Structures are given as C-alpha cells and as structure tokens.
N, C-alpha and C positions, 0 to 999 in steps of 0.2 A: 719374067714378072709374066709373060703372058700365061707360061704353064701352072704358077704362083694362083693366077683366076679362076682355071678351067678347075684345076683341082678344089677351089674354094664352092665352084659351081656344084660339082661332082660329088662335095660333101654333103651342102644342105638340100641334093635331091636325093640322097639319100636315106638322110636324117627324116626328110620327108616322109620317103616313103615305109619307112621305118612306123612312124606316125599314123602312117594311112593303114597301114598293116592290121597293126590295134584297135579299129574300128570294127565296130559291127556290120555284117554284111548291108542290116535296114539303112546305113547310113552312107556306106560305098557306092551301094547299087543304087541310091532312090533315083524316082524315075517318076512322075505327076501320074498320077493314076487316071483315064479319063472318066471315072465311076465316081469319084470325089472331090473335091477342093482338098488340097494338101497343104502345110510348110513344115518346113525343116530347118530348123532355128538352131543356129550356134552363138552359144554369147560364154565369155569369160565370167568364169566363179568369181573372181575379185569385186565384180560388178556389185553395188548394195541392189539388193532385193533381185537377183540374176534370174532367179525364176518368173517374178510374176514380170520382169521386162521380157523374157522370152513368150509369155505368153500374149501378151498384148504388141507385140511382133508380130504373131502368129496370126491372129483375131486380123489386124491392119491385113496382112497378105493374100488371106482366104478373103478376107472383104472385096479387095479389086480384085480377085476374081470375080466373086459372083458379082460387083458389078460390073466387070469388064464382059459380062453372059448379057446382062439385062442390058446392057448399052447396044449389043447387038441384036436382041433378039425386039426391042424397040424403034432401029432403025434412025436412031438419032440423025435428025435433022433441020432445017433450018428455022424451023413452021414451031409456035408456039403454041399452047395451050392456057386459056386466060391466062396469059402475062407470063407461063414460068415456060423457061425453056428447057430444050431435049436436056441441056448440062447441068441446068439445075438440078431437074429433077435426080439424073445421074450422082450428083454429089447427097443428096437426100435418099438415096438408097444405100446407098457408101456408109453415108452417117448412121441409117436404122439398122442396116445388118452389122455393122462394128458393134454396133451394142447390143445386139443380141446375142455375136460371138465372143464378147468376153468370158463367159462363165464355161471356154470350151476346157474339157479335160485330155490332157496329152495320153494318146497312143502308146509312147514307146519313149522312153528315156535313158541317156547314159550321161556316166560323167566319169572323165579323165586328164590328168596333167591338166588342171587350173580350166579345161573347158566341157561347157556342158550341152549336150545334143537334144532337142526335146522335137518329136515327130506328133502334131498333130492334122487331125483329116475331120471332112466331115463329109458323109453321102450324099451325093447329090440329090440322087432319089428323096431320102428324108427330107433334104432343105425342100427340094419342092413341093413335095408333101404336105409338109409342117406349112409352109407359105399359104397353099391351096386353100386349104383348112382353116386357117384366118382370113384370107379371101372370103372365105363363103359363110361363115360367122358376118363377118364385115358389111356383106354387100347383103344379107338375111336381116340385119337389124337396120341399115341403111333404107331399104326399101320401109320397113315401120316407121323412122323418122320425118320418109316424106310424105309418107302420107295424113302422118300428124302434122306436118308442117299447111297439107292441103286443106286439109279440115277444121286448120284453127287461120287462113291465109286473109280472112278479114280483120285478123288483130295482130300488126307485126311485132307489135314488143312480144307477144309469145308464140309467133309461128317461129322467126326466125333462129332461136335455139334449136331448134326441129332440125333444121336444114342446115345449120352451121355444124352439129353432132354426124351427122351424117355424112355433111363434107369430110370432117376430121378423120372419119372410119375407113374410107373409098379412096384417100388421097396416098396411102401407102402401096398401092398397090395397081397403079394407073400402068402400067408396064404387062399387068396379065388381061384377060379377060374379064368383061364385068357384065354382062349379056346375063338378060334376064325378059322373062315375060313379059313386062310390060320396057324392055329398053334396055340400050343401055343404061345401068346407074349415074355411072361418072354422067352422061351428057345430059342426064335427066336434073341433076344435081347443079349443073351447069346454066341450063336452060331456066331454071327455079332463080338462081341466083342472078340472072342477068337481067327479069322482069322485076327485081327487091324495088329498087330505083322506082318504076312504074308505080306501083302501091304507095306510095308516100309522097307525101305535098307540105312541104313547110314552107311559111314566108314571114317577114319581119311586119307588124305590122302597120310600122313607116317605115320611107324606103329613103330617107336623111331628118335627119335629128340634128338640132346645136346644140352644143355642151361649151362650158370650161375649161382649159386646162388646169391641173395642180387643185382642184379644189377639191374643199373637204368633205363636199357635200356628193353623196350617190347617186350615180344614175340607173332607170330602171328600164333596161330596153325590153319588148314582149313581143312575142308574136302569136299564131298559131299553126297545129298540126293537123291534116285531114286526108282521109283515103279519096285518090283522084275520082273514081267514076260514082262513087255517092255520096260524097260531100260530107262525109258523118265523119266526127273528130277521132282523133284516133292518142289514146292515152300511153304514158309511161314508155313514149320514144323518145331514147336517149339522141338529146340532140350537143353538138358543140361548137365554141365559137370562136374565130382565128383571127386574129390582127397581129401586124409588124411592131403597132407601137403600144396597145393596149391590153394587159391579162386577161384572160377569164378563169374561172373555175369549173372544168368541164368535168364530167356532161352534167348536161340539167334533163330533166325527163318531163314530158309533157303531161297534165293533171287530166283530171274524166273528162274534161271540158274540150281536152286539146287544148289549152293555152300553157305556155311556158314563159317563165322571163329570168332576163340575165343580169346581173349586179356588176356595174361598173362603178367600184369603189373608186378610182383616180384616173384620170388620163394626166400619163407623165408627159408625154410629148408633146408642143405647142406648133408640130405644122397645122398648117388651116386643113386641110383635108386629111380626114384618117380613114378606114373601111375596116367592116368586121363581115365577115364571111361566115354564114350561117349553113349545115350541113350537120347529117343523120353522123354519131356519133358510131363508124367503125370502129375504135379502140376499144370500146365499152364492152363490147363482144368478142376483143382478142385472145382474153385472159379462158375460152372455151375451145381454144383451136391448141392440138399438141404437137401437131405433126406442120413441121416445116414447110413445109408444100403447102399445104392448103390455107396457113397462115401467106403466103403470097400470094397465091389464089382471093384471098377474101383481100387483099387491099388492094385489087385491081380492080373490083367491082366498084365503080364509078354513079354515084350518087351525086343529086344537083347540089346546087351552091344560090342561096341569097345572099345577096349582098344590102346590108347597111350602108349607106354614107354618115358621117360625122363630121361637121363644118364645127371648125372647135374655135374658141376665143380664148386669146391671153387672159389670164387670170387679173379679177380686179382687187385692188384692195380702197378701204377706207381709211384717209389718213387724218387722225387726229392728229396734229402741232400744237404746244403751246409752250411759251417762252417767259414762266413762271416770276416777272420780272414787271415793275412798275414804267419799263422801256421796253415796248413793243417795238422790235426792228421787221419784222413781217418776211421771216424765209422760209415759209411754208412753200414757195415755187419751188424754191431752188431744192428742197426736196421730193419736190414731184417731178419735177427734171430727171433726177437719179434715177427713179422710180421708173419713167419712161426709157433711158438707154439702159437700163435692167430686164424690157421689155413687159413690163406692168402696168398696167394700168390704172387708171385713180377714176373710184366712182363715184357720183355724186352723192348718192345716197347710203343710208349703209347696207340698207336691204339688199343692194344690188351686190355689195362686194360679198368675196370668198373671205375675207377673212380682213380686222381690226387693226391698224398699221397704228400704236399708240404710240407718240412722245415727248417727252417734258424735257425742258432745258432748262436749270436753274442756276442762280447765282451761291456758289454757297463758300464764298469766301472773296477777299483782295483786301486791298493797302492803301494807304496814301505816304507816296516818296515826297517827303517834303522838300527835301535837297534838290529832288529832281523837277519838282510838283508837277508830277505825276501820278497818275490813279492805277490799279491793276483789280484783274476780277480774275474769278476763278468762277466756271461754272461747270454743273455737274449734270451727265446725261445720263435718261434712262427712256430703254425703248421694250414695246412690248409687240408682240406679233401676236393678236387673239381669235379665238375661232366663234366669230358671231352668235354661231346656234347657240352653243352651249355655256360661253361664257370663258371657255379656260384657256390659259394661256401655253399658246403650243410653242415659242419661244423667247425668251429675256435676254435682254443684255445693257449694260451699265458703263459709263467710262465717266468717271469722277474729276478728272484733273486738266480742264482745258483751260490754260491762264492766256489771259490778254492785256489790254491795256489802254490808255488815254488819258488826254489834257484834265478830260473831267468824268466823275459817276461816269456819266450816262455815257458818254463815248465806250470807257473801260467797259460798260457792260453791254453795250450794242456790238461792240470786239468782240466779247464773249460770246455771242450769239451767231454773228457771223462765222468765224471759226469752228464756231461746234456744229453748225448745220452743213459746213466744208467738210469735215469730220466724219461728221454722217452721210453725205454726198458719195466722200469718197472711199471707205473704206468700209463704215459702220453699220450700214447698211443690204448694203452685201452679204457681210457676214451673220446679219439677226437673218436675212432670208433664203439664203444658201438651203439649210437642208431642208426648208419645208418647196419652196416655188424657184429655186434656181439651177438643186443638183440635177 
C-alpha cells in the first residue's frame, strides 16, 4: 500500500513537471521587478469572461502594491488630519488607483490546456511621474481657487464652492509634497475650512414657541443670517433644520435681507417639548466633492447649532353633537370623555379648535310590540371630522342600525341615544379620528 502511494505521488510530480516544462520562460521564471509594479495572473479558460476577470485581478494586485508603497511613504501613525485617519486615506488611495488601472494592457499572454496566463506591468517611474504631473496641475488650480475664495470671503455663499473645489483637487495627493510659495496648499485649505464657522452666524427669531400637535394649520418659523464681524446680512446661505419628531424640507436659503423661513406642515408627535436644531447645510455642498477623502474632511467641519424649543399642546376639536329627536337625553359629555381618553381636548369655541367634530344621532325606525307592550327604536349615526378653515370634510363615518327598546316610545328613543353614544365612545370615534389625529 505504501509503495502504491509513493507511485501516485511520483506520477503527479512527473505530470506537473511535464506541464511546467511546456510553459514559456517568462512564466516559469517570473520574479518581481524593482522597477515595475507587476502582476502575473493565471485563470481557467472555462470561466465566463476569463480575460476580463484576469485584468481585474491584476489591477487589484498592482493597486495593493501601490498602496503599500504609499503607506510606507506617509509613515502611517495614530494621528488624524481633519478627522481622516491614515488607514482611511490608504483605502481611498487604493480605490483611486484601482479605478485608474482598470484600462491596463497586457504585456504578455499565453493560453494552453485550459489555462490562461497574462502578465501586466506598470513602470514605477512612469506611475510616479504621472501622479506628480497630476498633482502639479491640481496644486496650480487649487491656488487659483483659494485666491478666489479669499476675494469673495465677504459672501460665503459664493466663496465656499471655490474652497471645496480646491479641497477636492488636492485630497488625492495628501501622501505627496504639496508645498507652494504660499505655503503647504493642503494646510492653507484646512485653515480656511476651520474658519468657515466663524464667518456665518444664524439664529431663530424666537428661542421657543407654542404649537398644536396634529393640526391642519401650518406653522412658519423664521430667523436671520449675518456676518459676525460686520453684522451684515448674508444672502443665499443654505440652512437645514433637523428634529427627532418633525420633518423639514431642507435646505432653505436666506434671502437678500438675510432672512429665512421654515414651514412646519404638521407636528405628528404629541411629546410636550420638542426641539429643532438649525445649522449650516453641509449636505447641500456635498455634490461639489468627488473625492471620498474630501467628503470626510468636509463632514468633519463643525458649524454651530441654534436650538428652537417647541412647547406642544394636544390637538383640540370643537364638538358639535345633536340628537335629532324630540327626546333629548344629553350624552354629549360621554363623548367628550371619550375624546379625553384619546388625549384630545375639546375647545370651547370653534375658532380655538383644529377640527370640527360633527355628530348627529337620529331615530330612523322602530315599532310597538303589543304582545309584549314594548317599544323598539333604531338610530342612525353620522360623524364628520371637518377642517374649520376650509370647510372640507377630512373624514366621514356612519352607522345605520343601533337598536334599543323601552316600555315607552320616549324610553326607547332615549335608550337608542344612550347606546349610540356608547358605541361612538367605544369604537366609532377612534375609527373616525385615527387617520388624522391618532395614527
């Protein structure tokens, strides 16, 4: 048995040697070249699009070699620049290089016995010369953009795009020397980014307001934007309002007087105290940046926050209840109690209410059972939730067969009202109000 195993091993070894013997010298004797970034890739020809797959594999391998060199050049440490760690930057260099290398052309190829071999190579001197040229172009243009930022510093809305464009240009070359006669261009950009929050002030007109939850009436909250040193109004400044409980259409821009307005269409939450944070809208400028590192740097610029407190009151309805019968039992308070259980208040005047709740209960039939000396009564219920401003019906519900009885016609109809009011309080009221006030 042992001899058989030895024979099998020798057989495979001979087969392997025979295969290797047929390969070209550039495959058998491949060694990394100090002057090149190289990748020798072998794939099975049975793979779909095997040539494309080989090219992608080679590009990824060469990219890793480039990023390893970059990592050693910037001497990766624990320190961060504008919130971007060295490891994050290496990752961006790798992604950028991989994108640039996807159009690699093969130096040599060989295909035999179901295998495809291909050699890709990038001359290091050419790669570094190309990057240096790209860096020089980026630095030259960035200097012009920084100067345009300085020339328009009194109008941040106009100046900021220049600075972000400069940031986007140089962020791909942070591992290289970026010195200029005016100093390190990256440091110049960073220092201006850090000063941006000192160039823009904004505030709400009021630090706190009162509002009703679930109201159909919109609320406008206003404020102003100004330049801290001169108190001059700033126009076209992008602002965002954010809240854990209220939605806003961001961004909003300041007008020529430095004024801005945010519209609160509806406050859904009934939390007693809710807050809105006003800040400079960095997201508005995000699309000016294409470099991932530049985006991280921009997100780490911290602008001030102005807080608005909203004291929220529960919604009020004006209850218009009537029993359309000659026998008035007076079950309005039962329904008012049901509203209170749903955390909805009842306004004393229609002008104070967010909604008009109109309820009509009316006897619609009944009979006298002579053999039992008993009267029956059937009541119909109609319920409408109405917007008092427009008069539009927001929701409508009806129930047509509440059946009761009594020893007299009056008792039967009074009991029909009682049972109708109980049904309204137990279920119909919730169903009517749920979509707009309780959901």
